[in-house]
TITI-895320 format. One record per residue: residue in one letter; chain; residue number from 1; x, y, z of N, C-alpha, C in turn. Coordinates in nm, 3 decimals, m for minus. Layout:
// TITI-895320
["a"; "A"; NUM; [X; Y; Z]; [X; Y; Z]; [X; Y; Z]] ...
***
This chain:
// TITI-895320
["m"; "A"; 1; [5.073; 4.811; 1.356]; [4.961; 4.746; 1.364]; [4.821; 4.777; 1.358]] ["s"; "A"; 2; [4.750; 4.707; 1.276]; [4.611; 4.723; 1.236]; [4.526; 4.708; 1.369]] ["s"; "A"; 3; [4.439; 4.778; 1.424]; [4.337; 4.773; 1.532]; [4.233; 4.692; 1.451]] ["r"; "A"; 4; [4.182; 4.657; 1.326]; [4.048; 4.611; 1.275]; [4.061; 4.470; 1.286]] ["r"; "A"; 5; [3.929; 4.438; 1.301]; [3.906; 4.278; 1.344]; [3.861; 4.235; 1.217]] ["k"; "A"; 6; [3.917; 4.117; 1.211]; [3.825; 4.002; 1.084]; [3.689; 3.975; 1.087]] ["p"; "A"; 7; [3.637; 4.000; 0.963]; [3.461; 3.994; 0.988]; [3.477; 3.839; 1.025]] ["s"; "A"; 8; [3.335; 3.853; 1.121]; [3.294; 3.696; 1.132]; [3.252; 3.652; 1.009]] ["r"; "A"; 9; [3.237; 3.514; 1.042]; [3.191; 3.398; 0.931]; [3.067; 3.433; 0.893]] ["r"; "A"; 10; [3.003; 3.468; 1.016]; [2.833; 3.532; 0.951]; [2.857; 3.629; 0.835]] ["t"; "A"; 11; [2.931; 3.752; 0.868]; [2.950; 3.864; 0.838]; [3.007; 3.861; 0.686]] ["r"; "A"; 12; [3.039; 3.741; 0.646]; [3.124; 3.732; 0.555]; [3.074; 3.631; 0.468]] ["v"; "A"; 13; [2.969; 3.534; 0.482]; [2.862; 3.496; 0.413]; [2.688; 3.556; 0.385]] ["l"; "A"; 14; [2.730; 3.668; 0.458]; [2.622; 3.752; 0.458]; [2.635; 3.855; 0.329]] ["v"; "A"; 15; [2.753; 3.890; 0.330]; [2.808; 3.957; 0.240]; [2.843; 3.868; 0.074]] ["g"; "A"; 16; [2.914; 3.769; 0.100]; [2.907; 3.687; m0.026]; [2.781; 3.665; m0.074]] ["g"; "A"; 17; [2.691; 3.634; m0.010]; [2.566; 3.587; m0.046]; [2.487; 3.759; m0.104]] ["a"; "A"; 18; [2.511; 3.843; m0.070]; [2.399; 3.962; m0.089]; [2.547; 3.998; m0.248]] ["a"; "A"; 19; [2.653; 3.984; m0.266]; [2.716; 4.007; m0.404]; [2.660; 3.916; m0.544]] ["l"; "A"; 20; [2.648; 3.713; m0.477]; [2.617; 3.682; m0.567]; [2.479; 3.744; m0.615]] ["a"; "A"; 21; [2.399; 3.775; m0.493]; [2.243; 3.867; m0.555]; [2.257; 3.936; m0.673]] ["v"; "A"; 22; [2.352; 4.023; m0.625]; [2.406; 4.146; m0.747]; [2.416; 4.094; m0.922]] ["i"; "A"; 23; [2.527; 3.963; m0.866]; [2.561; 3.967; m0.990]; [2.459; 3.854; m1.078]] ["g"; "A"; 24; [2.362; 3.812; m0.977]; [2.300; 3.671; m1.053]; [2.183; 3.828; m1.123]] ["a"; "A"; 25; [2.137; 3.902; m1.071]; [2.012; 3.999; m1.094]; [2.118; 4.058; m1.242]] ["g"; "A"; 26; [2.164; 4.044; m1.232]; [2.246; 4.129; m1.345]; [2.274; 4.051; m1.465]] ["v"; "A"; 27; [2.258; 3.908; m1.434]; [2.248; 3.815; m1.531]; [2.138; 3.743; m1.559]] ["v"; "A"; 28; [2.015; 3.790; m1.488]; [1.885; 3.765; m1.497]; [1.867; 3.880; m1.623]] ["g"; "A"; 29; [1.869; 3.972; m1.583]; [1.870; 4.107; m1.649]; [1.869; 4.098; m1.810]] ["t"; "A"; 30; [2.047; 4.048; m1.809]; [2.080; 4.048; m1.925]; [2.027; 3.934; m2.036]] ["v"; "A"; 31; [1.975; 3.846; m1.951]; [1.910; 3.714; m2.028]; [1.793; 3.774; m2.058]] ["a"; "A"; 32; [1.697; 3.815; m1.973]; [1.587; 3.874; m2.019]; [1.599; 3.972; m2.114]] ["a"; "A"; 33; [1.647; 4.053; m2.124]; [1.695; 4.179; m2.249]; [1.736; 4.077; m2.400]] ["n"; "A"; 34; [1.830; 4.014; m2.386]; [1.844; 3.946; m2.521]; [1.723; 3.816; m2.521]] ["a"; "A"; 35; [1.651; 3.799; m2.442]; [1.542; 3.732; m2.520]; [1.463; 3.785; m2.578]] ["a"; "A"; 36; [1.451; 3.921; m2.604]; [1.380; 4.009; m2.711]; [1.372; 3.966; m2.829]] ["d"; "A"; 37; [1.259; 3.931; m2.890]; [1.301; 3.904; m3.020]; [1.292; 4.044; m3.123]] ["s"; "A"; 38; [1.277; 4.021; m3.260]; [1.318; 4.161; m3.347]; [1.221; 4.223; m3.319]] ["t"; "A"; 39; [1.111; 4.203; m3.258]; [0.964; 4.304; m3.235]; [0.972; 4.381; m3.144]] ["g"; "A"; 40; [1.047; 4.353; m3.028]; [1.075; 4.421; m2.918]; [0.956; 4.358; m2.812]] ["t"; "A"; 41; [0.880; 4.221; m2.866]; [0.862; 4.127; m2.756]; [0.898; 4.065; m2.691]] ["s"; "A"; 42; [0.911; 3.999; m2.551]; [0.973; 3.893; m2.469]; [0.951; 3.760; m2.529]] ["s"; "A"; 43; [1.065; 3.679; m2.532]; [0.989; 3.543; m2.565]; [0.903; 3.464; m2.416]] ["a"; "A"; 44; [0.913; 3.507; m2.329]; [0.824; 3.496; m2.235]; [0.698; 3.497; m2.229]] ["s"; "A"; 45; [0.636; 3.635; m2.305]; [0.520; 3.627; m2.315]; [0.464; 3.515; m2.438]] ["a"; "A"; 46; [0.532; 3.509; m2.554]; [0.536; 3.402; m2.641]; [0.515; 3.255; m2.566]] ["s"; "A"; 47; [0.586; 3.242; m2.482]; [0.564; 3.091; m2.437]; [0.452; 3.095; m2.306]] ["a"; "A"; 48; [0.383; 3.156; m2.301]; [0.237; 3.172; m2.197]; [0.198; 3.031; m2.207]] ["p"; "A"; 49; [0.131; 2.973; m2.092]; [0.064; 2.835; m2.096]; [m0.061; 2.863; m2.216]] ["v"; "A"; 50; [m0.081; 2.702; m2.271]; [m0.200; 2.747; m2.345]; [m0.265; 2.644; m2.272]] ["a"; "A"; 51; [m0.415; 2.679; m2.276]; [m0.562; 2.575; m2.273]; [m0.571; 2.480; m2.316]] ["a"; "A"; 52; [m0.553; 2.338; m2.283]; [m0.607; 2.235; m2.350]; [m0.734; 2.254; m2.388]] ["r"; "A"; 53; [m0.821; 2.192; m2.515]; [m0.927; 2.170; m2.575]; [m0.999; 2.047; m2.492]] ["g"; "A"; 54; [m1.120; 2.067; m2.436]; [m1.132; 1.959; m2.377]; [m1.149; 1.808; m2.428]] ["g"; "A"; 55; [m1.151; 1.792; m2.580]; [m1.172; 1.695; m2.661]; [m1.048; 1.635; m2.649]] ["d"; "A"; 56; [m0.901; 1.681; m2.588]; [m0.796; 1.675; m2.641]; [m0.739; 1.618; m2.506]] ["l"; "A"; 57; [m0.878; 1.599; m2.375]; [m0.777; 1.559; m2.207]; [m0.857; 1.409; m2.204]] ["t"; "A"; 58; [m0.770; 1.329; m2.126]; [m0.842; 1.195; m2.083]; [m0.837; 1.232; m1.935]] ["q"; "A"; 59; [m0.917; 1.168; m1.867]; [m0.922; 1.169; m1.709]; [m0.889; 1.013; m1.688]] ["s"; "A"; 60; [m0.819; 0.994; m1.550]; [m0.795; 0.880; m1.486]; [m0.827; 0.888; m1.359]] ["t"; "A"; 61; [m0.814; 0.783; m1.300]; [m0.918; 0.765; m1.127]; [m0.798; 0.712; m1.073]] ["h"; "A"; 62; [m0.731; 0.803; m0.977]; [m0.625; 0.727; m0.885]; [m0.696; 0.686; m0.729]] ["l"; "A"; 63; [m0.615; 0.583; m0.679]; [m0.617; 0.545; m0.564]; [m0.606; 0.650; m0.452]] ["t"; "A"; 64; [m0.683; 0.703; m0.362]; [m0.654; 0.779; m0.255]; [m0.492; 0.686; m0.162]] ["l"; "A"; 65; [m0.399; 0.804; m0.098]; [m0.373; 0.768; 0.004]; [m0.432; 0.675; 0.120]] ["a"; "A"; 66; [m0.524; 0.736; 0.182]; [m0.618; 0.692; 0.278]; [m0.640; 0.527; 0.229]] ["a"; "A"; 67; [m0.692; 0.512; 0.110]; [m0.704; 0.386; 0.054]; [m0.618; 0.309; 0.020]] ["a"; "A"; 68; [m0.522; 0.337; m0.002]; [m0.358; 0.275; m0.017]; [m0.289; 0.224; 0.129]] ["e"; "A"; 69; [m0.313; 0.310; 0.232]; [m0.215; 0.280; 0.330]; [m0.329; 0.182; 0.405]] ["k"; "A"; 70; [m0.492; 0.186; 0.359]; [m0.574; 0.058; 0.383]; [m0.527; m0.126; 0.346]] ["a"; "A"; 71; [m0.550; m0.064; 0.228]; [m0.508; m0.196; 0.185]; [m0.322; m0.248; 0.196]] ["a"; "A"; 72; [m0.300; m0.162; 0.205]; [m0.109; m0.214; 0.267]; [m0.135; m0.312; 0.407]] ["r"; "A"; 73; [m0.230; m0.209; 0.479]; [m0.207; m0.269; 0.634]; [m0.283; m0.401; 0.625]] ["a"; "A"; 74; [m0.398; m0.429; 0.542]; [m0.488; m0.518; 0.538]; [m0.368; m0.655; 0.504]] ["a"; "A"; 75; [m0.316; m0.626; 0.413]; [m0.183; m0.746; 0.311]; [m0.088; m0.735; 0.464]] ["l"; "A"; 76; [m0.044; m0.672; 0.537]; [0.027; m0.707; 0.606]; [m0.019; m0.761; 0.740]] ["d"; "A"; 77; [m0.136; m0.722; 0.768]; [m0.213; m0.788; 0.854]; [m0.277; m0.970; 0.872]] ["a"; "A"; 78; [m0.286; m0.972; 0.711]; [m0.314; m1.120; 0.658]; [m0.221; m1.181; 0.667]] ["a"; "A"; 79; [m0.066; m1.149; 0.617]; [0.034; m1.221; 0.635]; [0.098; m1.217; 0.772]] ["a"; "A"; 80; [0.073; m1.131; 0.897]; [0.100; m1.126; 1.028]; [0.001; m1.232; 1.132]] ["k"; "A"; 81; [m0.118; m1.260; 1.057]; [m0.265; m1.373; 1.132]; [m0.153; m1.493; 1.130]] ["e"; "A"; 82; [m0.075; m1.495; 0.976]; [m0.025; m1.647; 0.939]; [0.139; m1.648; 0.983]] ["g"; "A"; 83; [0.160; m1.569; 1.061]; [0.284; m1.552; 1.140]; [0.400; m1.515; 1.024]] ["r"; "A"; 84; [0.377; m1.459; 0.920]; [0.487; m1.432; 0.813]; [0.513; m1.312; 0.808]] ["q"; "A"; 85; [0.637; m1.272; 0.774]; [0.739; m1.120; 0.783]; [0.734; m1.132; 0.636]] ["v"; "A"; 86; [0.689; m0.967; 0.632]; [0.677; m0.983; 0.433]; [0.664; m0.769; 0.458]] ["s"; "A"; 87; [0.664; m0.754; 0.334]; [0.677; m0.623; 0.287]; [0.564; m0.615; 0.200]] ["v"; "A"; 88; [0.512; m0.511; 0.223]; [0.398; m0.439; 0.127]; [0.429; m0.355; 0.035]] ["a"; "A"; 89; [0.392; m0.273; m0.048]; [0.406; m0.182; m0.172]; [0.206; m0.167; m0.207]] ["v"; "A"; 90; [0.241; m0.055; m0.247]; [0.099; m0.004; m0.322]; [0.117; 0.098; m0.379]] ["v"; "A"; 91; [0.100; 0.105; m0.543]; [0.181; 0.166; m0.655]; [0.044; 0.259; m0.686]] ["d"; "A"; 92; [0.072; 0.338; m0.746]; [m0.081; 0.424; m0.844]; [m0.058; 0.400; m0.966]] ["r"; "A"; 93; [m0.132; 0.428; m1.007]; [m0.191; 0.372; m1.158]; [m0.070; 0.388; m1.261]] ["n"; "A"; 94; [0.048; 0.497; m1.224]; [0.181; 0.500; m1.311]; [0.248; 0.474; m1.220]] ["g"; "A"; 95; [0.254; 0.329; m1.157]; [0.369; 0.279; m1.041]; [0.460; 0.313; m0.951]] ["n"; "A"; 96; [0.385; 0.460; m0.941]; [0.491; 0.529; m0.854]; [0.442; 0.503; m0.696]] ["a"; "A"; 97; [0.515; 0.460; m0.587]; [0.493; 0.433; m0.457]; [0.411; 0.520; m0.404]] ["l"; "A"; 98; [0.268; 0.422; m0.342]; [0.151; 0.548; m0.267]; [0.240; 0.511; m0.103]] ["v"; "A"; 99; [0.229; 0.379; m0.056]; [0.282; 0.321; 0.074]; [0.368; 0.185; 0.019]] ["t"; "A"; 100; [0.515; 0.210; 0.119]; [0.570; 0.074; 0.135]; [0.560; 0.041; 0.293]] ["l"; "A"; 101; [0.519; m0.071; 0.338]; [0.536; m0.136; 0.452]; [0.609; m0.209; 0.470]] ["r"; "A"; 102; [0.717; m0.193; 0.555]; [0.802; m0.342; 0.559]; [0.741; m0.413; 0.721]] ["g"; "A"; 103; [0.721; m0.521; 0.735]; [0.698; m0.556; 0.832]; [0.798; m0.648; 0.929]] ["d"; "A"; 104; [0.789; m0.626; 1.078]; [0.876; m0.681; 1.122]; [0.955; m0.787; 1.089]] ["g"; "A"; 105; [1.060; m0.794; 1.083]; [1.174; m0.945; 1.065]; [1.174; m0.952; 0.906]] ["a"; "A"; 106; [1.108; m0.842; 0.840]; [1.107; m0.894; 0.699]; [1.240; m0.863; 0.646]] ["g"; "A"; 107; [1.276; m0.959; 0.586]; [1.428; m0.971; 0.467]; [1.402; m0.868; 0.413]] ["p"; "A"; 108; [1.545; m0.758; 0.397]; [1.561; m0.700; 0.340]; [1.573; m0.646; 0.221]] ["q"; "A"; 109; [1.574; m0.733; 0.122]; [1.483; m0.787; 0.004]; [1.389; m0.707; m0.068]] ["s"; "A"; 110; [1.297; m0.800; 0.042]; [1.145; m0.789; 0.062]; [1.073; m0.600; 0.014]] ["y"; "A"; 111; [1.151; m0.547; 0.064]; [1.108; m0.411; 0.046]; [1.091; m0.374; m0.122]] ["e"; "A"; 112; [1.225; m0.416; m0.216]; [1.208; m0.395; m0.342]; [1.131; m0.394; m0.409]] ["s"; "A"; 113; [1.134; m0.613; m0.374]; [1.062; m0.674; m0.479]; [0.951; m0.658; m0.430]] ["a"; "A"; 114; [0.838; m0.581; m0.330]; [0.719; m0.554; m0.337]; [0.652; m0.459; m0.420]] ["e"; "A"; 115; [0.759; m0.354; m0.433]; [0.729; m0.292; m0.493]; [0.789; m0.265; m0.632]] ["r"; "A"; 116; [0.858; m0.378; m0.710]; [0.867; m0.437; m0.830]; [0.742; m0.499; m0.899]] ["k"; "A"; 117; [0.696; m0.639; m0.741]; [0.598; m0.700; m0.812]; [0.477; m0.578; m0.806]] ["a"; "A"; 118; [0.463; m0.443; m0.722]; [0.321; m0.364; m0.719]; [0.305; m0.355; m0.868]] ["y"; "A"; 119; [0.418; m0.275; m0.971]; [0.443; m0.217; m1.058]; [0.399; m0.284; m1.164]] ["t"; "A"; 120; [0.483; m0.436; m1.198]; [0.420; m0.529; m1.252]; [0.265; m0.544; m1.242]] ["a"; "A"; 121; [0.255; m0.569; m1.152]; [0.071; m0.612; m1.164]; [0.019; m0.474; m1.215]] ["v"; "A"; 122; [0.002; m0.353; m1.211]; [m0.072; m0.246; m1.252]; [m0.038; m0.213; m1.380]] ["s"; "A"; 123; [0.096; m0.218; m1.398]; [0.149; m0.238; m1.567]; [0.052; m0.343; m1.636]] ["w"; "A"; 124; [0.023; m0.429; m1.621]; [m0.005; m0.536; m1.701]; [m0.159; m0.535; m1.698]] ["n"; "A"; 125; [m0.168; m0.516; m1.572]; [m0.324; m0.539; m1.497]; [m0.361; m0.710; m1.474]] ["a"; "A"; 126; [m0.314; m0.752; m1.432]; [m0.288; m0.887; m1.430]; [m0.216; m0.958; m1.275]] ["p"; "A"; 127; [m0.280; m1.028; m1.216]; [m0.178; m1.102; m1.123]; [m0.059; m1.168; m1.152]] ["t"; "A"; 128; [0.077; m1.105; m1.063]; [0.191; m1.145; m1.123]; [0.221; m1.288; m1.195]] ["s"; "A"; 129; [0.170; m1.405; m1.096]; [0.139; m1.516; m1.063]; [0.134; m1.594; m1.250]] ["e"; "A"; 130; [m0.005; m1.499; m1.310]; [0.000; m1.480; m1.410]; [0.077; m1.485; m1.550]] ["l"; "A"; 131; [0.147; m1.337; m1.489]; [0.247; m1.298; m1.585]; [0.354; m1.364; m1.598]] ["a"; "A"; 132; [0.400; m1.416; m1.465]; [0.487; m1.520; m1.456]; [0.512; m1.644; m1.605]] ["k"; "A"; 133; [0.385; m1.699; m1.554]; [0.367; m1.757; m1.694]; [0.375; m1.748; m1.854]] ["r"; "A"; 134; [0.349; m1.608; m1.838]; [0.372; m1.542; m1.967]; [0.537; m1.553; m2.038]] ["l"; "A"; 135; [0.576; m1.561; m1.899]; [0.788; m1.579; m1.983]; [0.833; m1.660; m2.040]] ["e"; "A"; 136; [0.738; m1.829; m2.015]; [0.785; m1.889; m2.128]; [0.723; m1.898; m2.286]] ["q"; "A"; 137; [0.678; m1.807; m2.288]; [0.584; m1.813; m2.412]; [0.702; m1.589; m2.484]] ["a"; "A"; 138; [0.744; m1.577; m2.403]; [0.800; m1.388; m2.390]; [0.901; m1.410; m2.325]] ["p"; "A"; 139; [0.998; m1.438; m2.313]; [1.099; m1.468; m2.203]; [1.188; m1.303; m2.192]] ["t"; "A"; 140; [1.193; m1.224; m2.293]; [1.229; m1.095; m2.251]; [1.169; m1.000; m2.175]] ["l"; "A"; 141; [0.989; m1.061; m2.167]; [0.957; m0.937; m2.039]; [1.025; m0.919; m1.943]] ["k"; "A"; 142; [1.080; m1.021; m1.876]; [1.165; m0.992; m1.795]; [1.294; m0.908; m1.736]] ["d"; "A"; 143; [1.320; m0.848; m1.913]; [1.381; m0.753; m1.921]; [1.371; m0.614; m1.908]] ["i"; "A"; 144; [1.233; m0.610; m1.866]; [1.162; m0.449; m1.864]; [1.237; m0.403; m1.753]] ["p"; "A"; 145; [1.280; m0.250; m1.755]; [1.286; m0.273; m1.601]; [1.196; m0.206; m1.485]] ["g"; "A"; 146; [1.219; m0.265; m1.397]; [1.122; m0.204; m1.258]; [1.078; m0.319; m1.284]] ["t"; "A"; 147; [1.026; m0.455; m1.323]; [0.936; m0.553; m1.336]; [0.991; m0.649; m1.265]] ["l"; "A"; 148; [0.920; m0.742; m1.198]; [0.964; m0.870; m1.136]; [0.812; m0.982; m1.158]] ["f"; "A"; 149; [0.908; m1.081; m1.242]; [0.750; m1.172; m1.277]; [0.717; m1.266; m1.203]] ["l"; "A"; 150; [0.747; m1.231; m1.042]; [0.732; m1.378; m0.937]; [0.567; m1.333; m0.876]] ["a"; "A"; 151; [0.548; m1.415; m0.831]; [0.395; m1.448; m0.770]; [0.383; m1.328; m0.669]] ["g"; "A"; 152; [0.308; m1.231; m0.587]; [0.285; m1.186; m0.533]; [0.196; m1.032; m0.525]] ["g"; "A"; 153; [0.207; m0.998; m0.654]; [0.151; m0.877; m0.726]; [m0.028; m0.932; m0.784]] ["a"; "A"; 154; [m0.049; m0.826; m0.735]; [m0.242; m0.825; m0.774]; [m0.249; m0.624; m0.814]] ["p"; "A"; 155; [m0.332; m0.650; m0.905]; [m0.373; m0.497; m0.928]; [m0.494; m0.470; m0.862]] ["v"; "A"; 156; [m0.538; m0.321; m0.873]; [m0.663; m0.305; m0.824]; [m0.734; m0.243; m0.940]] ["t"; "A"; 157; [m0.850; m0.260; m0.989]; [m0.925; m0.184; m1.125]; [m1.040; m0.116; m1.069]] ["a"; "A"; 158; [m1.062; m0.009; m1.093]; [m1.196; 0.081; m1.116]; [m1.250; 0.105; m1.216]] ["k"; "A"; 159; [m1.377; 0.051; m1.244]; [m1.451; 0.050; m1.402]; [m1.350; 0.020; m1.477]] ["g"; "A"; 160; [m1.321; m0.162; m1.481]; [m1.257; m0.220; m1.604]; [m1.097; m0.163; m1.623]] ["a"; "A"; 161; [m1.026; m0.029; m1.504]; [m0.902; 0.022; m1.554]; [m0.835; m0.023; m1.430]] ["p"; "A"; 162; [m0.712; m0.037; m1.481]; [m0.623; m0.006; m1.376]; [m0.612; 0.092; m1.243]] ["v"; "A"; 163; [m0.603; 0.094; m1.129]; [m0.542; 0.207; m1.046]; [m0.502; 0.208; m0.948]] ["a"; "A"; 164; [m0.440; 0.071; m0.944]; [m0.307; 0.062; m0.828]; [m0.259; m0.089; m0.836]] ["g"; "A"; 165; [m0.167; m0.077; m0.803]; [m0.077; m0.244; m0.762]; [m0.056; m0.280; m0.639]] ["i"; "A"; 166; [m0.060; m0.419; m0.595]; [m0.034; m0.432; m0.458]; [0.058; m0.527; m0.453]] ["g"; "A"; 167; [0.187; m0.514; m0.385]; [0.282; m0.614; m0.416]; [0.349; m0.664; m0.269]] ["v"; "A"; 168; [0.352; m0.751; m0.258]; [0.394; m0.876; m0.139]; [0.502; m0.932; m0.143]] ["a"; "A"; 169; [0.611; m0.952; m0.081]; [0.731; m0.997; m0.069]; [0.794; m1.033; 0.050]] ["g"; "A"; 170; [0.818; m1.172; 0.040]; [0.884; m1.206; 0.189]; [0.861; m1.377; 0.275]] ["a"; "A"; 171; [0.716; m1.395; 0.156]; [0.685; m1.512; 0.261]; [0.752; m1.607; 0.195]] ["p"; "A"; 172; [0.741; m1.744; 0.223]; [0.827; m1.852; 0.178]; [0.765; m1.890; 0.052]] ["s"; "A"; 173; [0.678; m1.824; m0.044]; [0.646; m1.870; m0.134]; [0.501; m1.747; m0.193]] ["g"; "A"; 174; [0.499; m1.763; m0.315]; [0.521; m1.651; m0.426]; [0.339; m1.657; m0.410]] ["d"; "A"; 175; [0.270; m1.775; m0.374]; [0.132; m1.790; m0.393]; [0.075; m1.723; m0.250]] ["l"; "A"; 176; [0.141; m1.748; m0.146]; [0.140; m1.677; m0.009]; [0.170; m1.537; m0.023]] ["d"; "A"; 177; [0.271; m1.471; m0.065]; [0.244; m1.378; m0.144]; [0.149; m1.249; m0.189]] ["e"; "A"; 178; [0.127; m1.378; m0.340]; [0.022; m1.320; m0.370]; [m0.149; m1.315; m0.252]] ["r"; "A"; 179; [m0.188; m1.430; m0.213]; [m0.306; m1.423; m0.133]; [m0.293; m1.306; m0.042]] ["y"; "A"; 180; [m0.174; m1.242; 0.004]; [m0.172; m1.140; 0.113]; [m0.199; m1.043; m0.001]] ["a"; "A"; 181; [m0.140; m1.045; m0.095]; [m0.162; m0.909; m0.187]; [m0.322; m0.894; m0.253]] ["q"; "A"; 182; [m0.402; m1.005; m0.256]; [m0.537; m1.020; m0.280]; [m0.622; m0.976; m0.177]] ["a"; "A"; 183; [m0.544; m0.990; m0.060]; [m0.652; m0.955; 0.088]; [m0.641; m0.816; 0.117]] ["g"; "A"; 184; [m0.523; m0.740; 0.067]; [m0.517; m0.562; 0.030]; [m0.610; m0.514; m0.064]] ["a"; "A"; 185; [m0.601; m0.593; m0.207]; [m0.701; m0.540; m0.271]; [m0.858; m0.570; m0.225]] ["a"; "A"; 186; [m0.846; m0.706; m0.160]; [m1.053; m0.706; m0.096]; [m1.083; m0.606; m0.045]] ["v"; "A"; 187; [m1.025; m0.508; 0.028]; [m1.076; m0.391; 0.150]; [m1.115; m0.330; 0.077]] ["l"; "A"; 188; [m1.034; m0.312; m0.052]; [m1.097; m0.144; m0.128]; [m1.210; m0.193; m0.200]] ["g"; "A"; 189; [m1.260; m0.317; m0.208]; [m1.364; m0.353; m0.294]; [m1.533; m0.367; m0.158]] ["r"; "A"; 190; [m1.456; m0.348; m0.065]; [m1.609; m0.358; 0.024]; [m1.664; m0.210; 0.072]] 
***
C-alpha cells in the first residue's frame, strides 16, 4: 500500500495551469516565428498603428454621463409629479444607453420601450411623435432594428447636430411620455 497522498484540488489546478501556460507559450512562439515574412521581418511590425491625418477626421460632441443622469432624473420627476410610473432612457449619439431609470411601479415593457424611443429620436434627430406620422408614407421604417415609432422620444442637439436621445415609456399615452422626455431635454438647455 502506498503512503502517497492524493494532491489537493488547489495543487492540481496550479500544476494544470502551469502546464497550460507552457503549452500556450510554445504555441505563441511558433505563431510568432511563422509570422516572419521572407525578408525576416515579422508581420507585427508591419501592422503597427498608423496615425490618420487631421483632414481625414471628424469630431463629434457627446453628452456627459452627469448631463444624461440630470436629464433622466428630470424626466422621471416630471412624470412622478403627475403620478405616472414610467421608465426613462438616455442614449448617446450612437444610440448606446447612457442611463436608464425604471420608476417605481413602471411596467416591465417600459424599460426596453424607453430605450428604443430614445434610440429612434437620436437616429432621426426628431421627436418620435413626428416620426410615427411618417409611417403612413413609409411603413417599412418600423422594420429597422432597435427602433420604436411611438410618441415618447425626444432628441437632444448641440450646434444643430444630435448628441443624445431621451425616451420615456409607461404613461397612459405617448403624448404624456413625450412631454416627460421633453422635460428631461429642457434641463440640458438651462
